[in-house]
N, C-alpha and C positions, 0 to 999 in steps of 0.2 A: 788329921790336921790339917788337910786338903781346905779342907769346908773353912774352918777356922786361919786360913792363910784368905781364902777367898775373902769374909765376911769384913777380914782388917784393912783387906782392899777397898770394898766398897764406902766402910766406914766413914772416913774421910768427905765422900760425893755429896753421904747421907746425912751426914750434917751439915755440909756447902746448901744442897739443897731447899732444907728447913730453916736453913737463916736465910734466904736469900726468901723463902717463902714469909714468914717472919716481919722480912724487914719491909716490903709487898703490901704485907698486910698492916704492918702501923701503918707505911708512906698512906696507904684507903687510908685507913684511918685518917690519919693528922688532916688528910686533906677533906671528909666529909667532914673535918672539925670546924674546918678553915668555909667551907663551902654555909655552914651552918651559923657562922659566925655571923659574915660577912651578910646572909640572909637577915638576920637579926638586928643586923646592922642597920640596914636600906627601908627595914618597916617600921626604929624606931624613930630615924631619919622622917621617911614620908607624916609616921603619925601624926609627930609635934608641927611640922611644918602644913600638912593641912589639918589641924587642931580649930574648932572655931573659935579659941580663944586671941588665936591671931586674924579675924576676920578678912579673911581672902588673900590679905597681904599687897592687898593696892600700894603700887608704887606711892611712899611720899608721905604713909601711913605709919602709928605707931608698929600695927601688923608688921607692914614693913621693917622697918623694926628689931621690933624682937626676932622674923624671921632671921635679920642679918647680925646681932648677938647670938645667935647659936651658931650659924655658921663659924663664925670667926672663935665664938669657943672650940670646936672639931679641932681649926687650925691650930689652936695655941695648944692645945693639950697635943695634936698630933709630931708640935714641934716645927711646925711651916713658915718662913719666913713673910712677914708681914711687905707684902709691895704698894698700898695704894698711898693716896697723899697725905693721909693721917692713920699712919698704922696700917691694921688691913681695909683701908673704907678710903674710897672716889666716892665725894657728895658733888651733885653738879644737882640742879637749875632745869626745871622745865615749865615753861611760858605755854602754856597753853591757848593764848589767847582770852577773850572775852568770852565770861559766859557771861547765863540768862541765871541768877538766885530766886532760891528756892519760893521766896515773899513773893513773888512776881503775879499779878495773877488779875483776870479780867468776869468781871461776874454784872451780865445781865440780867434785870428781872429775876434779881435773888438767885439766877441760875447759874454755878461757875462753871467755865468754861474750862477746856484741860488745853495747857501750855504744851507748844506743838502742834498736834492734833486741834486743834481748833485756833488755837492766834498764836502770835511771836510776837517779841516788839522787835525792831527790826535793832543795830548794832549801833546806827546812828542815831538814837533814842535819849530823848533828855530822864534822866531815873530821877521821878516822881513819883507821886498820888493824885487823882482825879477823882473827882466826883460830876455827876452831867446829868442833864437828860437828854437825847439826841433822838430822831430820823437820818435813817441815810438819806432822806430827797430833802431834808431843811438841815441850813448851815446857818449856827446862831450863833451868835457874839456870846461868849461867860459857857460856852459847853462844847463838848466832843464836836468835831467834823467827819465827815467822813468823805472821801474818795474810790471812787470805780474808776480803774486802770483802761476799762475797755478799749475808749476811744485814742489812750496814750499811746498804746500799743498798734489801733490800729493807722494809725497817724504814720506810725512808724516803722512799721511793717518791712519796706525793703530799705531801711537804712541800717546798715551792718555799726555802727558807729555809735547809736542809739544807749544812753546810760539811761537807763531806769533808775537809779538811785539815784544820779544827781536831780534829775527833775523831783523826785519825791523830797527832797531834800529843799529842794529853792519853793513846793508850792507846803511845803511842811512849816518854812518858816514864814512865807506869807500869811497863811492862815496865823499862825500867831499872833504877824502884826494888824492881825482883825478881830483879835478876840478869840481863838479859838482857843480852849483849852487840850485839845491832845488832837490829833488827826488820824483815824482809822482806814486803810488800803485795804481794799478788797480789788477783787477779779471777776466782774460777771460773764467775761467772752471765757472761749475752749483756746485761745491766744496762750502759747506760754509767759508768761512772763518774769523766770529769773528772779523772781526777789525772796531772799532768805537772806537766814541771820549769817551777819559773815563776821566771825569771830578774828579776825584777822584785820580789821579796821580798822583803823587809826584817825579816823576822819574827826572833826567835831563835831560835840553833839549836837542835833533842832533846840530849838529853844521850847519846843515841847515832845513827851512824848508820840511816839510813832509805831503805832501798830499794824498787823499785818492780821487779817483775819484771813481764813482758808474758809475754802469751798464746806467743807463741813462744817466750820465755824457760822459762816455765811446761812447757813441752812436749818440749823441748829436754835441759833437765836435773835438771826433778821431777816428772814424768810419774810416777812411782811415789811415793805422798806415805805413803806409810811406810816407805820408804829412808834410811837416816841417809847424809847427803852430807858430806863432809869443803867445807869454805868457807872460803876465800881473799878477805878484800873488799879496798880501797884505796877511800877516799871522797875527794876535795881537789877545792875549790870558789876560784874567787877572783874579782876585779872584771875585767869584761871592759874595759879604757878605754887609748888610743891618744889621740895626734896626729894630728891631720888639718892639710892646710896649705892654704889658697884661695888663689889670687893674681890680682892686682889692680893693671893699669895703667892709665893714661887718655893722651888726646889732650883738649885744651885750648882751645876757638873762643870761649871767654869766651861762651858760648850760657847762656841761661834755661831749659832745659834738655838731658837728655845721654840717648842711646841708650845702653841695655845690652847689649854682646857677650857671649854667654857657651854654654863646654863643658867637660865633665868631665872629668877627662884621669885620675883614679881607674881599676880597674878587679879584678879578682880572687882576681890569686893564682895560693897555688896551691891552691884555693877549701875556704878554712880556713874559708868563714861559709856551704860549701855550698849559696852561692846560682848553682853552676854550671849547665850541663845535662847534662855527662855525668861521670863518676866516675874518682879516683883522683887522687893528688896530684901530680899535673902542671899547669905554667905556663900561664898563660891570658892569653895575650900582648894581645892586645883591639885589635887593631889597626884593627879597623871600630866598636868599642866601647871606648875613644869615642877612639882615637891619630886617628882621621881627624875628627872631630870637631876634634877639638885642635890637628890640623896648619893645619883652614879657619881655623881662629879665632886664630891664628897670623900667617898669609899675610896674609888681610883685617884684622886690626890693621896691621901694615905698610904697606897701600894706603892705609888710610885718613890714616897721618900722614904717609904723602907727597903727600898729595892729598884731601883730607875736604871735603864738606860745609861750611858754616861756622854753620848755622846750629841744629846743636847739636855739643853735645860728646859724646865716647866711653867708654866704662867698660870695660873688658874685663874678665871674669872667668871663672877658671878654675876650678873648682867640685872638693874632693873630694868621699869621702864617698855620692858620687849612688847607688851601688851596694848602700849599705846602707839605702838612704832618706831622697837626696834634700838630706844633715847637711849638707852646703858652702851651699848656697843658699839654705836656710832659713837658719842661721845668720847667715850674712852676709845678710839681710836684718832680722834679728831685731837683730845689728851691724852694720852702717855704717861701711864704712871711711873711707866722704866724704862729706859733705853734698848731697847734688844733689835735682835736679828732677825722675823721669825718665820722658821721655816713651815710651817704648817697651824689650822689650827681644826681645830675635832669640837661640834656642837650637841649637846646631847638636849633633846626636846621632847617630851611626851615617849618617856621611853619604858613605863610600865603597865600595857597591855599585850607585851608578846605572847601569843599562843600558833597550835598548829596552824589554825586557820586568820589570821592574822603575820604575817611575815615580818618582820626587823625591817624598816625599811633603812637602806644606806645613801646619802642623797653627795650630790660633791664629786662623784667616779670621774670624773673627765676634767676635773678641774686643775690633773695633773695626772701626765703618761707616768707614772709608779704607781698610780694604783693598783691598776688592770695584776701586775705583778708582783704585789705585797697581796691584795684579796684571794690570790690563787696560792699563796706561795704561806699564810696562815689557817692554823688549825680552827673550826670553828663550834667543833661541838655538836653537829647536826644542825644550830641555827638556823633557819629558813627566811634566806636575806632577798631582796627586793630589791635591784640597784636603780639610780634616775643618776643623770647624768650631771643634771645643772649644778652652778657656785648659786645660783639665785633662789628665792622662796621663801615660806612666811617664820624667819627665825632669822635666829645671832648672825650666824656664818654669812648669811647675805651680806652683813655689812665690812666679813673680813672679805672674800668675793670680790667687793667692791675694792678693795686696795689689792687688789692681786696677789694675791696670798695662796693658795692651794688651802682646802677645804673639804669637809667631811661630816655630814647631815644625820644623827643617828636618832628612828624617829620611830614606828611600833606603829601610827597607823591612827586614823581618827578614829569616834566611835558614839553612841548615841549621847555619853555623857559628857562628851567634849562643849564646853563654856556654858556647862550647869551646874547649879546647884547639885547636883548627884555626883560629882565628878569625885568622890570619895576614897578613904587609904580602904576601907578594906577591899576595893576591885580593883587592886594593883596584884601582877604577879610576879612576887618577890624573886621567886625561883627561875625566873626568864630575866627580870631584872640586873637576877650576877652570873647571870651565865651572860648577860650581854657586855658587863661591866670588866670580866673576867677577858672577852672576846676583843673588846677593844685596847686592852693594857697588851691584849700577844698581837693585837695589829703596830702597837709601839715597837712594841721589842723587836721585832720586824722589818719597820720600817729605820730604825734606826742607823742601821748600815748603807742605807742608801744615799749619804749626806742631802744636801738642803735643794728641795724638790724643784723641781721647773714647775712656773704655772701655766695652765690653761686658758683659753675662755670658754665659754659653754653656750650653749642654745637657752632659749625662752624656756622659763619651769614649768614641766607639767603635774607637779605636785603642787598640790596648797590645798586652804584650809576653805576656800570660798572661790566661787567659778565663776567666769561667763561665757558666752558665745561666743561676743570679740573678743582681742586684745590688740592695741596700741604696738605690744615688746618694749616695756618700758617700765623700769622700777622707778616709781617715785622716791625723791627726798621724805623721808617721814618726818625730818627737823624740820622742816623748811615753816617758817613765820609773816610771810606773804600771803595776799590772796589768788588761789591756782592748785598748780601741782606744778614745784618744781622736778625736773629727768633728774635722773642719781643713775642713770646710764641705759644704756641701748641695748637691747638681745641683738647678735649676728642675724643678719637673715629676714629678720622681721618690719611687718608693716611701717612704722618708726624708722630704720634705717633705709626702709627702703624710698622713703620720700625726704630724705637729708635731718633728722630731729638728731641734737646733741644733748650732752649730760650738760642741765644747766638750761635748757628753754622749759618756761613756764605758759604750760597749755590752759588755756582758758577755758575754751569752745567744744563743744562737739553737735555741729545745727543748730536747731532751735536754745540749745541746754546751755545754760552757763555756769562752771563749777570753780569752789570758794575754797576746797578743804580737797583730800583723799575720798571722804565718807562720799560728799557730791559729785565727785568724779566717779567712782564704784556706782553710786546711785545711774547716773548718766548713761556709764555699758552694761547696763542690766538692760537697756530701751534700746538696742542694738543687736540684728545677728547678720550673722554671716551674709553677704551680699548687697548688705546697704550700702547706698551712695549716699554720704555726706560733705561737707566742708569743716576741717577744723584750724582752728587760732588758737597760735603759741604766742607767745612774746620771748623775743632772743632780746635782751640786755634790753633797749630802751625804741626796738621797732617790735609793730603785727607783724605777724605774715599769716598767708592763709591757706589751706594749701585743701585741694580736690581729692578724696579718699574714699575708698571701697575697702569696707569690710571682708 
């Protein structure tokens, strides 16, 4: 009898244990199913966004619009509130200044020269076509003329105010008055002439085409200065204007503060903007950059819509124009689509290549003193993390950091397919991306009880996609439409701050090298090394200033 009593006593305990075991098994199965669903969704998003039919999602193209509509459809189906200026959409115009049209050509003795490599029209050139016969050593009425700027450069070598473009404009109009049909400029000396195509130049056009012949072009087509050449040329330029589209959705918890979650969805198209790292007119699908971040944001937004911590609202922003220079995020900050008190911003850009040899990089760690505690108390499921303190960097979070908003930047690192046509959907680690989405969700949960985060400034960026041996320690204003590089911010303790540069200053020249835009500025930086001494010329309001600097 006592054995039956003992069995009767233990039976409820056994039943309870079996029930708990069953519950755990069911929970594990549900978690596994949810994980598989998340992985499947991420793959579906990336495959669509990185499909050839979107033609690389270049800003302002039909491919960008297809991506935009796909993202909007996801939020409409999920029931997220639209927060653009027109439903979910915030359209904005990007005016990139003048561009040289593809019909521009220069043919010498039936040999076509390569635009930019061998020649380029100057931004104040007349736009027309000409034919004629000419020699470098002889200027005849009714034909193109040539001008070697060697003597000009030698005569003005010690004149810091010499403006070679003004000299060319005057010479072109004088030549036109004497019957020249075009003016070809070249430099036979080794002196830096600083003749460039300035896309932001708004000066009046010369009376005739003005074309610069590079040293390669000179050697290729005009090696014999006395030979008469048959020349055909066409110059065509237009304003490079396109309409881009940000996407905004909202999760309203009636909270006092709002968390901003962002990712850019544009990419390189066929490399029309010449920002790829390979060559050829090839579709650049941008699976990792940044279909991966876009997919992550869609799934994170859906999770937050279903179950979000309630002490914040959530603004979901998909940016266009990032690849052109953070245009979308900067535009949203200057023209916000809703009135919010921003708590912090999380940006996801290239989060698709996580593995055990490539850690998840978390930027912005130093933008709030709260972050260290947040990361210490949030379970990361064994993700390998690498922290970077800086709030600046090569993606849209930098725009929000400059607006004094704490930021986090999630990035799984660069790779051999970065900005190449080989960045395709089948190379994404979807399970790794699944873990990152879930980790960010847990970070948001942990942060919810912390109230409004304190903002702190950080130092010069340490991670990036382009590196130089020297730096001024400035953040360029990518949306600036004038000649030179306007400063958007100055990094504490760096060279720019030490010599007194300020936000709003316009960088014009380093040593012998003038720059007209960010691209020519970067090319100039690559010519210097640590320890080099030179002069820096800037414009502050209407006054030019020169500084002696040592890198």
